[in-house]
N, C-alpha and C positions, 0 to 999 in steps of 0.2 A: 424362210422368208415369211413375213407377216401377211403379205398379199396372198400367198398360197393358202395359208391356214384360214384367212378371212374368206377366200373364195370357197374353200371346202366347207366352212361353217354355213355360209349363205346357201350353198347348194344343198346341204343336208336339211337346213330349215325349210327351204322351198319344197324339197321332196316330201317332207313330213307334213307340211301345212298347206302347200300350194298357195302360199302368200308370198308376195315379193317384198323383201326387206332391203331398203336402200339407206345408206347413211345420209343424214341431213347435213347440208352445208349451205351457208348463206342465209339471207333473210334476216340477219341480225341488225338491230338498230345501231347506227354508228354516229359518232359526233362529227359535225361538219363545221369547219371554220373557213372563213373566207379571208384571204389575204389580198390586199391591193398593192401592187408594186409601184415603182416610180413611173411617172408618165413618160411615154416616148414622145419626144418633141417633134412637132410638125416640121418637115423639110420638103419643100416642093420639088427639090432636085433629085430625090431618090425614086427608084422604081418600086412597083408593087412587090416584086420579088425581094428587093432589099428590105422593104418594110416588113414583109412576112418573116424574113430571117431575123430581124431585130426583135419582133414579137416572140418568135420561137425561143431565142436566146433569153429574153426576159422571163418567159414562163419556165424555162428550165432552171434558171437561177432561183426563182421563187420556190420551185419544187425542191431543189437541192437544199435550200435554206430552211424550209419548214417541214418537209416530209421526213419522218423517221424511217430508216431502212435498216434491216429488212422489215417489211410489213408484218403485222401480227393481228389476227382476227380478235383475240381477246383484248388487246390494247385499244382497238378501234372502238 
């Protein structure tokens, strides 16, 4: 397994140099796009819970329509 060999390599490097080597991950600049969905019409007869459910559904629809899956660091 690559994790075993990687662990062995990092352990060997640490024992020889007493420096900690960690893989870098994150901190990359990413493109940001903002999408505005359809407005949720005002209805005085719905509860806050029902409105929250409508908002949740609308956000999930926007996500499903515009977000590529699976995510990819290099594509970001």
